[in-house]
C-alpha positions as CSV (number, residue, x, y, z in Angstrom):
1,M,-180.6,98.6,-123.6
2,F,-183.0,97.3,-121.0
3,Q,-183.2,98.6,-117.5
4,R,-181.3,96.6,-114.9
5,K,-182.7,95.9,-111.5
6,Q,-180.5,95.9,-108.4
7,L,-180.3,92.3,-107.2
8,A,-179.6,90.6,-103.9
9,C,-176.0,89.9,-102.9
10,F,-174.3,86.9,-104.4
11,G,-173.7,85.4,-100.9
12,L,-177.4,84.9,-100.6
13,L,-177.7,83.2,-104.0
14,A,-174.9,80.8,-103.0
15,S,-177.2,79.2,-100.4
16,T,-179.3,78.4,-103.4
17,L,-163.6,61.5,-117.2
18,A,-164.5,61.7,-120.7
19,S,-162.2,63.6,-123.1
20,A,-165.1,65.5,-124.7
21,A,-166.6,68.5,-122.9
22,S,-170.1,68.4,-121.5
23,A,-172.5,71.1,-120.3
24,Q,-171.2,70.6,-116.8
25,D,-167.6,71.5,-117.6
26,L,-165.4,74.6,-117.3
27,M,-162.4,75.2,-119.6
28,I,-159.4,76.7,-117.8
29,V,-156.5,77.8,-119.9
30,E,-153.0,76.9,-118.6
31,S,-150.0,78.8,-119.9
32,T,-147.0,76.8,-118.5
33,T,-147.4,73.8,-120.8
34,D,-149.9,75.4,-123.1
35,R,-153.1,73.5,-122.8
36,V,-156.8,73.8,-122.0
37,M,-158.0,71.8,-119.0
38,L,-161.5,70.7,-118.0
39,F,-163.0,71.1,-114.5
40,S,-166.4,70.3,-113.1
41,A,-168.8,73.2,-113.1
42,A,-170.5,71.6,-110.2
43,D,-167.7,71.5,-107.7
44,G,-164.5,72.5,-109.4
45,T,-162.8,69.1,-109.5
46,L,-160.4,68.3,-112.3
47,I,-161.9,66.2,-115.1
48,N,-159.3,66.3,-117.9
49,D,-155.8,68.0,-117.5
50,T,-155.3,68.1,-121.3
51,F,-158.6,68.6,-123.0
52,I,-156.8,70.6,-125.7
53,D,-153.1,70.3,-126.3
54,L,-152.1,73.7,-127.7
55,T,-148.6,72.5,-128.7
56,T,-150.3,71.1,-131.8
57,A,-151.1,74.7,-132.9
58,T,-149.1,76.8,-135.4
59,P,-147.5,79.3,-134.6
60,S,-146.2,77.9,-131.3
61,P,-148.2,79.1,-128.3
62,S,-146.5,81.0,-125.5
63,T,-149.2,82.6,-123.3
64,P,-152.7,81.4,-124.0
65,V,-155.3,83.3,-122.0
66,E,-159.0,82.3,-122.7
67,A,-161.0,79.6,-124.5
68,I,-164.5,80.2,-125.7
69,E,-167.1,78.4,-127.8
70,V,-167.7,79.9,-131.3
71,G,-170.4,77.9,-133.1
72,N,-169.0,74.4,-133.4
73,E,-165.5,75.4,-132.6
74,I,-163.4,76.5,-129.6
75,W,-161.3,79.6,-130.0
76,I,-158.3,80.3,-127.7
77,S,-156.8,83.8,-127.4
78,E,-152.9,84.0,-127.4
79,Q,-151.2,87.0,-125.8
80,I,-147.7,86.6,-127.0
81,A,-148.2,84.7,-130.3
82,D,-150.8,87.4,-131.2
83,T,-153.3,85.1,-132.7
84,V,-156.5,83.1,-132.0
85,F,-156.2,79.3,-132.2
86,R,-159.2,77.4,-133.6
87,Y,-160.0,73.8,-132.5
88,S,-162.8,71.4,-133.1
89,A,-165.5,71.3,-130.4
90,D,-164.1,68.1,-128.9
91,G,-160.7,69.6,-128.6
92,T,-158.9,67.0,-130.8
93,T,-158.3,68.8,-134.1
94,F,-156.4,72.0,-134.7
95,L,-158.3,73.9,-137.4
96,G,-156.0,76.9,-137.9
97,T,-155.9,80.4,-136.7
98,A,-158.5,83.2,-136.9
99,T,-158.4,87.0,-137.0
100,T,-155.7,89.4,-138.1
101,G,-154.3,92.7,-136.9
102,R,-153.8,91.9,-133.2
103,D,-151.0,92.4,-130.6
104,N,-151.0,91.6,-126.9
105,M,-154.4,90.0,-126.8
106,R,-156.0,88.9,-123.5
107,G,-159.7,88.2,-123.1
108,I,-162.1,87.2,-125.8
109,A,-165.9,87.0,-125.9
110,L,-168.7,86.0,-128.3
111,A,-171.5,88.6,-128.1
112,N,-174.3,89.7,-130.4
113,G,-173.0,87.4,-133.2
114,S,-169.5,88.9,-133.2
115,V,-166.2,87.9,-131.5
116,Y,-164.6,90.6,-129.5
117,V,-160.9,90.5,-128.6
118,T,-159.1,92.8,-126.2
119,N,-155.9,94.2,-127.6
120,S,-153.2,96.4,-126.1
121,G,-150.1,96.3,-128.4
122,T,-149.4,98.3,-131.6
123,G,-147.8,95.5,-133.7
124,G,-149.4,94.1,-136.8
125,A,-151.7,97.1,-137.4
126,A,-153.4,96.4,-134.0
127,Y,-153.8,100.1,-133.1
128,G,-152.9,99.9,-129.4
129,D,-155.7,99.9,-126.8
130,V,-158.7,98.7,-128.8
131,L,-161.4,96.1,-128.9
132,K,-161.2,94.2,-132.1
133,E,-164.6,93.0,-133.5
134,Y,-164.5,90.0,-135.8
135,A,-167.1,87.9,-137.6
136,T,-167.3,84.3,-136.7
137,D,-165.4,83.4,-139.8
138,G,-162.4,85.6,-138.7
139,T,-163.2,88.6,-140.8
140,L,-162.3,91.9,-139.1
141,L,-165.4,94.0,-138.8
142,N,-164.4,96.9,-136.6
143,T,-161.7,98.3,-134.3
144,H,-163.1,100.1,-131.3
145,P,-160.9,102.4,-129.2
146,V,-161.2,101.6,-125.4
147,G,-159.0,101.9,-122.3
148,D,-156.2,99.3,-121.7
149,P,-158.5,96.2,-121.9
150,F,-157.8,92.9,-120.2
151,D,-161.1,91.2,-120.5
152,V,-164.5,91.7,-122.2
153,I,-167.8,89.9,-121.4
154,D,-171.3,90.1,-122.8
155,Y,-173.6,91.6,-120.1
156,G,-177.3,91.9,-120.7
157,G,-177.2,93.7,-124.0
158,S,-173.9,95.5,-123.7
159,L,-170.2,94.8,-123.1
160,L,-168.2,95.1,-119.9
161,I,-164.5,95.7,-120.3
162,A,-161.8,95.5,-117.5
163,N,-159.6,98.6,-118.0
164,I,-156.3,98.0,-116.2
165,A,-155.0,101.5,-116.9
166,G,-157.9,103.2,-115.0
167,E,-158.6,100.2,-112.7
168,D,-162.2,100.5,-113.9
169,I,-164.9,98.3,-115.3
170,E,-166.4,100.2,-118.3
171,E,-169.5,99.6,-120.3
172,Y,-169.7,99.8,-124.1
173,A,-172.4,99.2,-126.7
174,Y,-171.9,96.4,-129.2
175,D,-171.0,99.0,-131.8
176,G,-168.2,100.3,-129.6
177,T,-170.0,103.4,-128.2
178,F,-168.9,104.2,-124.7
179,I,-171.9,104.0,-122.3
180,G,-170.2,104.8,-119.0
181,I,-168.1,103.5,-116.2
182,F,-169.8,100.5,-114.6
183,H,-167.5,100.6,-111.6
184,D,-164.9,103.3,-110.8
185,S,-162.1,102.0,-108.6
186,D,-159.4,104.0,-107.0
187,G,-157.0,101.1,-107.3
188,I,-156.1,101.4,-103.6
189,T,-159.1,100.4,-101.6
190,G,-160.9,98.9,-104.6
191,I,-159.7,96.6,-107.4
192,D,-156.3,97.1,-108.9
193,F,-155.5,95.4,-112.2
194,P,-158.8,93.7,-112.9
195,E,-158.3,90.6,-115.0
196,Q,-161.2,88.2,-115.7
197,L,-164.8,89.4,-115.4
198,A,-167.6,86.9,-114.9
199,A,-171.4,87.6,-115.0
200,V,-173.3,85.3,-112.6
201,G,-176.9,84.2,-112.8
202,N,-178.3,86.8,-110.4
203,G,-177.0,89.7,-112.5
204,N,-174.0,90.4,-110.3
205,V,-170.4,90.5,-111.7
206,L,-167.3,88.9,-110.3
207,A,-163.8,90.3,-111.0
208,A,-160.4,88.8,-110.3
209,G,-158.1,91.4,-108.8
210,F,-154.4,90.7,-109.8
211,S,-152.6,93.4,-107.8
212,A,-152.9,94.3,-104.1
213,P,-155.5,94.3,-102.7
214,S,-155.7,91.1,-104.6
215,G,-158.9,89.0,-104.3
216,I,-162.3,88.4,-105.7
217,Y,-164.6,91.4,-106.1
218,E,-168.3,91.3,-106.5
219,Y,-170.5,94.1,-108.0
220,D,-174.2,94.4,-108.2
221,S,-176.1,95.2,-111.5
222,T,-175.6,98.9,-110.8
223,G,-171.8,98.5,-110.6
224,A,-171.6,99.1,-106.8
225,Q,-169.1,96.9,-105.0
226,I,-171.0,94.7,-102.6
227,N,-168.4,92.1,-101.6
228,F,-164.7,91.5,-101.4
229,Y,-163.5,88.0,-100.8
230,D,-159.9,87.5,-99.7
231,P,-158.9,83.9,-100.6
232,G,-155.5,84.1,-99.0
233,N,-153.7,84.1,-102.4
234,S,-152.4,86.9,-104.5
235,G,-152.2,87.5,-108.3
236,L,-155.7,86.3,-109.2
237,R,-156.3,85.9,-112.9
238,G,-159.5,83.8,-113.6
239,V,-162.7,83.7,-111.8
240,A,-166.1,81.9,-112.1
241,L,-169.1,80.8,-110.1
242,L,-169.6,77.1,-109.5
243,D,-173.0,75.4,-109.4
244,N,-172.6,74.6,-105.7
245,G,-172.2,78.3,-104.8
246,D,-168.4,78.2,-104.4
247,I,-166.1,80.4,-106.5
248,I,-163.3,78.9,-108.6
249,Y,-160.3,81.0,-109.4
250,T,-156.8,80.8,-110.8
251,T,-153.3,82.2,-110.0
252,G,-149.9,81.6,-111.4
253,S,-149.5,78.6,-109.0
254,G,-152.7,76.7,-109.6
255,V,-156.5,76.4,-109.6
256,F,-158.5,76.9,-106.3
257,T,-162.0,76.9,-105.0
258,Y,-163.2,79.4,-102.4
259,N,-166.1,78.7,-100.0
260,I,-168.0,81.8,-99.2
261,A,-169.4,80.6,-95.9
262,S,-166.1,79.5,-94.4
263,G,-163.8,81.9,-96.2
264,L,-161.4,79.1,-97.0
265,S,-159.6,78.3,-100.2
266,T,-158.8,74.8,-101.4
267,Q,-156.3,74.1,-104.1
268,T,-157.7,71.7,-106.6
269,H,-154.8,71.6,-109.1
270,A,-151.2,72.6,-108.3
271,G,-148.2,73.3,-110.4
272,V,-150.0,75.1,-113.2
273,S,-150.2,78.7,-114.3
274,G,-154.0,79.1,-114.6
275,R,-155.6,81.8,-116.8
276,F,-159.3,82.5,-117.6
277,I,-162.3,80.2,-116.9
278,T,-165.3,79.7,-119.2
279,R,-168.1,77.2,-119.4
280,V,-168.2,74.8,-122.3
281,G,-170.8,72.5,-123.9
282,G,-173.6,75.0,-124.5
283,N,-174.3,75.8,-120.9
284,I,-173.1,79.4,-121.0
285,S,-175.7,81.6,-119.2
286,S,-177.9,83.4,-121.7
287,G,-179.4,86.6,-120.5
288,M,-180.3,88.0,-117.1
289,A,-183.0,87.8,-114.5
290,Y,-185.3,90.8,-113.8
291,C,-188.7,91.6,-112.1
292,F,-188.4,90.0,-108.7
293,G,-190.9,89.3,-105.9
294,D,-188.3,89.8,-103.2
295,G,-189.1,93.4,-102.4
296,S,-186.4,95.0,-104.6
297,G,-189.0,96.2,-107.1
298,A,-192.8,96.1,-107.4
299,T,-194.7,95.0,-104.4
300,C,-196.3,91.5,-104.4
301,P,-200.1,91.4,-104.4
302,C,-200.7,90.5,-100.8
303,G,-197.4,91.1,-99.1
304,N,-196.2,87.6,-100.2
305,V,-192.5,88.5,-100.6
306,G,-190.3,85.7,-102.1
307,G,-186.6,85.1,-101.4
308,A,-183.8,86.9,-103.1
309,G,-184.1,86.7,-106.9
310,E,-187.3,84.7,-106.8
311,G,-190.9,85.5,-107.8
312,C,-193.6,86.2,-105.2
313,S,-194.0,83.6,-102.5
314,N,-196.4,80.7,-103.2
315,S,-198.2,78.1,-101.1
316,A,-194.9,76.4,-100.3
317,G,-193.6,79.6,-98.7
318,V,-191.0,80.2,-101.5
319,G,-190.9,82.0,-104.8
320,S,-190.4,80.3,-108.2
321,T,-187.2,81.0,-110.0
322,L,-186.6,80.9,-113.8
323,T,-183.1,80.8,-115.3
324,G,-181.8,80.4,-118.8
325,S,-178.8,78.7,-120.2
326,G,-177.4,77.7,-123.6
327,N,-177.0,79.7,-126.8
328,A,-179.7,82.1,-127.8
329,S,-178.8,82.0,-131.5
330,L,-180.8,81.3,-134.7
331,S,-177.9,79.4,-136.2
332,N,-177.2,77.3,-133.1
333,D,-180.2,77.6,-130.7
334,T,-179.6,75.6,-127.5
335,L,-181.5,77.9,-125.2
336,Q,-183.1,76.2,-122.2
337,M,-185.3,77.6,-119.5
338,D,-185.2,75.9,-116.1
339,V,-187.8,76.4,-113.3
340,V,-187.6,75.6,-109.7
341,G,-189.5,76.5,-106.5
342,V,-193.0,75.5,-107.6
343,P,-195.1,73.8,-104.9
344,G,-195.2,70.1,-106.0
345,A,-196.6,68.9,-109.3
346,K,-198.3,71.9,-110.9
347,P,-199.2,72.7,-114.5
348,G,-197.4,75.7,-116.0
349,L,-196.1,77.3,-119.2
350,I,-193.6,79.9,-120.4
351,I,-194.8,83.3,-121.5
352,R,-192.8,85.3,-124.0
353,G,-193.2,89.0,-124.5
354,N,-191.4,91.9,-126.2
355,N,-191.6,94.3,-123.2
356,Q,-190.5,94.2,-119.6
357,I,-193.4,95.0,-117.2
358,A,-194.2,94.5,-113.5
359,N,-198.0,94.3,-113.2
360,L,-199.9,92.7,-110.3
361,A,-201.5,89.4,-111.6
362,G,-202.8,86.5,-109.5
363,D,-200.5,85.9,-106.6
364,G,-197.5,87.3,-108.4
365,L,-196.1,89.8,-110.9
366,L,-196.6,89.6,-114.6
367,C,-193.2,90.5,-116.0
368,A,-193.4,89.9,-119.8
369,G,-195.9,91.6,-122.1
370,G,-196.4,93.0,-125.6
371,G,-196.9,90.5,-128.4
372,S,-197.2,87.8,-125.8
373,M,-197.0,84.1,-126.8
374,R,-197.3,80.9,-124.7
375,S,-195.6,77.6,-124.7
376,Q,-197.3,74.2,-124.3
377,V,-198.3,73.3,-120.7
378,Q,-196.0,71.1,-118.7
379,V,-196.5,69.6,-115.2
380,T,-193.6,70.2,-112.8
381,V,-191.9,67.2,-111.2
382,A,-190.9,67.8,-107.6
383,G,-191.5,71.5,-108.2
384,A,-189.2,71.8,-111.2
385,T,-189.3,71.6,-115.0
386,S,-187.3,72.6,-118.1
387,F,-188.3,74.1,-121.5
388,T,-186.5,74.1,-124.8
389,D,-187.3,74.7,-128.5
390,F,-187.7,78.4,-128.3
391,N,-186.9,79.1,-132.0
392,G,-189.1,77.5,-134.5
393,G,-191.1,75.6,-131.8
394,P,-194.3,76.7,-130.2
395,F,-193.2,80.3,-130.3
396,G,-192.4,80.3,-134.0
397,T,-189.2,81.8,-135.5
398,V,-187.6,84.5,-133.3
399,A,-188.0,87.8,-135.1
400,N,-186.5,90.4,-132.7
401,I,-182.8,89.7,-133.3
402,G,-180.5,92.0,-131.4
403,T,-183.2,93.3,-129.0
404,P,-184.3,91.8,-125.7
405,T,-186.8,89.0,-125.6
406,N,-188.5,88.4,-122.2
407,F,-189.7,85.1,-120.6
408,Q,-191.6,84.1,-117.5
409,F,-193.1,81.0,-116.0
410,W,-196.8,81.0,-115.1
411,Y,-198.1,78.1,-112.9
412,R,-201.2,77.0,-111.1
413,D,-201.2,77.2,-107.3
414,P,-204.8,76.5,-106.3
415,Q,-204.3,75.0,-102.8
416,S,-203.6,77.6,-100.1
417,G,-202.0,80.1,-102.3
418,P,-201.2,83.2,-100.3
419,C,-203.6,85.5,-102.1
420,G,-206.1,82.9,-103.1
421,T,-206.2,83.6,-106.8
422,G,-205.0,80.1,-107.8
423,F,-201.9,81.1,-109.9
424,N,-198.5,82.7,-109.6
425,F,-195.4,83.6,-111.6
426,S,-191.7,83.2,-111.5
427,N,-189.2,86.1,-111.9
428,G,-188.6,87.3,-115.4
429,W,-185.7,86.3,-117.7
430,T,-184.5,88.3,-120.7
431,V,-182.2,87.2,-123.5
432,T,-181.0,88.8,-126.7
433,Y,-181.0,86.5,-129.7
434,T,-178.1,86.6,-132.1
435,P,-178.1,85.5,-135.8
């Protein structure tokens, strides 16, 4: 597992009606009338209150919890019916159920090519508090003993699990090996009954605290609690970051957005029992940022420190930022790299490397090395550009499945660059390709 860098607080980063789902949508499961709703990932507004009607499923649903994308399907975990419902990607067609041997399921995640389901009951040969690992065709692969798990997420090469028995967030390898406690809460001053976990683009983790002190907790990449947001509602279940920097969350009485700057919550949909929140349409964040020019790691070449999570500062007085989204998968590769913060129209390219480094180069830090390859040159438009076709394109077929692959944006900055070398780099971004 690669080394994680401590990142700036989420609050600093925040300053940065069709029936089918798009890459700007969030799926929110609703357990009163058994459906999956769609909300805007941009600002949390309702798009479609019945994207998936779960009453078409068999057996009858009772308490659906979380919906995720699995290949060209959507899978929904069901806590009381003890199954996983499978639907077509557009939400219109019930395809049957997946997986066996479960009882009292909650969160579900696709990670490293497997589907992991949290399980607490002992019925149906479910073995109590375990993490069930399934192939994407529903075949049971492994049963991993864990604490009383309520949610599981993929987090930079490992799994994070919300353990409601110990009020902890714990870290496990993909093979079920216990790595350590990511965050150890006393359940009194810290989180009590953690439900949904959500990794955000700067490497931090949000958690919805159900019991008092109920609220939104934020942890940095080392597991240290760095923020607690009190939205004025109790019994939080789902939580996610919106593109506008607000937080969207759910309770048993509706869906809400929380503005960090004002500390105010706004109810966007009332009269529903909201559960977990996930992105849909192939825009699920792939990987994690690392190697920053913001002073948190290696020193920039001439003291040209960038903003939180950025590369070293350039001639525009800011650092360039690289982020990834989509599926890093050989069978369904939709990975996209987006660049912002470049001064004007400048040529640049993506570097791919096997190793994470932090070497002084030009006006910035070279973050990806070892077996390096380069993409085609693109010219930014208004300081931004995007790259796709990472598997089978200019980089060739991805070979290092299951281990981190590292990316970085190199760009020209010949006019008034702070160190005068004429080029600079973004932060680094690492992903782990699955089959």
